[in-house]
N, C-alpha and C positions, 0 to 999 in steps of 0.2 A: 503493498500500500505505498502511494507516494504522499508526502507529507500535503503538499499543494493539490488544491482541487481545482482552480482558478473558478469557482462558484460564488468568490466573493470579489470581485474583479470590478463589478460595476457597483459597488460600495452596500450592496447586500449582505446579509446573512442568515444563517437560519437556527433558530431557537430549539432551546431543548422542546421536542415536538413536533418540528418540521414546520414553523410558522417563519415566512421568511420579513425579516423585517430590517429596516436601515441601518448601518453603524454605527449613526448618529443618534440611534434611540434612545432614550432614558435608561431602559431596560439593558442595551449591549453599556452603556456609557455606566450603570453601577455592577453590574461582572466584571469589567475592564478595571473599575476601580478596585473591584475584591481582588484579583488578579493582580493589580502593582500592588498594593498590600501583601500580599501572599511571598510575592520576590522579595519586597525589602526586607519581611521579617526573615528571609532565608540569609540574605548581606548579613544582616543584625546575627542570626547563628553564626556566624562563617568567623566572628570576632568575639564569641564567647564561649567560656571553657567549663562551666560550670553545669555537671551533668543532669541533675535537676531541670535546672532553666531550661535546658537543650530538648528535654524531653517534653517539658510543658510548651516549649514553641514547636517542636514537632507536632503534638496532639493539636494545637492550635491551626498548623497550616493544614494539618489533615482535615479540621472543622471547615477549614475557608474554603476547600474546595467543596464542602456541602454546602455552605451557604452559595458559592456562584454558582451550583449545578441548579438549586432552586431559583438563583436569582434571574438565569438564563430560561426557567421553565414557566409560560403564562400559566395562571390560578388554573384557569377551565383545560390544562394540559397535564396540570398533575395527577388525574386518577386516569388511566389508563380503561377504556372500553370491557372490560371483565372487571371492574372495580377493583384492582388491585394499583397501587402507587406506581407511579412511573419513576418515581428516584427511591432507591434503595434507603436511603438517609436522610433526615431532616434534622435541621437542629431543635432542640428541644429543650425546658426548664434546667436540664441536666448539666448540659453545655453552661450556661449560664451562671448556674449556681458554682460550678468549678472553677468559673474563671474568678468568682467572689471570694473561693477559699485560698485560693492560690493568692490574690492579694493580701488580704487579709492575714495570711501566714507572713508575707513579705514587709506588710507596715508595722507588724509585732517586732519587727527588726531595727525599724528606722525612726528616725526622731520624726515628733508632730514636725509638718509641714508650720510657718510662720510668714512665710514670704513666697511670692512665686518663684518659680526656678525657671531658669533661662536653659532653653535646650543645649546641653553639652552636657556635663561628666565623663569625660573618655571616648575614646569612639566608639565602643560597642553600647553606650549608652545615648551617645549622640544616634546611632541608626536607631535605636527603639524611639527616640522621642522624635522621628524622622516617621519613623512608621506610624506611630500615634496618629500625627497630621494627617497620613493617607487615610489609615482607619477611619477619622473623623469626616474625611471627604465622602468615603465609600460611604457613611454612614447617611451624609446628606443628599448622597446618590440614590441611595433608597428607597427615604424620605420622599423625594422627588418624585420616582417612579411611583410611588403609594398615593400620591396626590391624581395620578391620571388611572391608574391600575393596581386591582388591591394585589396585596402581598402580605404572608404572614406576620405580624407583630413580632417575632422572636428573634426574626430576620435584623431587625433593627436594633433590637433589644440586644442582641449578643453581639452587633457590630460598637452600642454604644459600651458594654460594659469591656469589649474586648480596648476600646482606646482608654480607659479606665485602669486597666492591668498593666497596659503595656508602657503608660505614667510613671505609674507604682515599679513595675520590672526596670526601669529604666534608672529609676532613684535606687533600687537594692543591689544594681550593678554597679553605678560608682561608688557604692559603698563596700561592694568586696574586692572594687579594685584599688578602694583607697585613692579612687577620683574627687576631688570637691567639687560640691555642686555651686554652682554661683547664682545667688540670687537677685530676683528685680525689687528692688529696695528703692520707692522713690525718695526716701530722706536722704538719701547717699548720693544723689547728684551733683 
């Protein structure tokens, strides 16, 4: 099988379920942002050595493929004619709660926030901060999509929680690597 099909040469692509849409559609934009986020998490992983964190990020990358596959599927195509789900997996409260548990464990090891943090704190933390901003964009694109086409609320909730996780993880990685955080303190200008 060749990787190129030439079916998208005129600016159209097929969604999961066969519907063809513009590559500029809100749905394609949303799962494209999710794909970019997943790639950026891969970059961050390449600069992290902590086994526990790497296992979590691997699970998140897997879950992002699940989110992306659902984002690429119109709601009327989620179920097959025989009544079975088209998708083998969907994001549920379980994955959202998992992110919350991981965050809570990291936050227990961090100093309480007193000021906003400037994105930085070492190379791996900086990549995590960048992933967080891409996650927020992916979340906004799903919210925008949901204004015209229904999507399950768990997808938006998962990305919202994931951006929080990436923020906390960036702080935790900075601490692990003994990299100081820089604060935005308007009184120090």
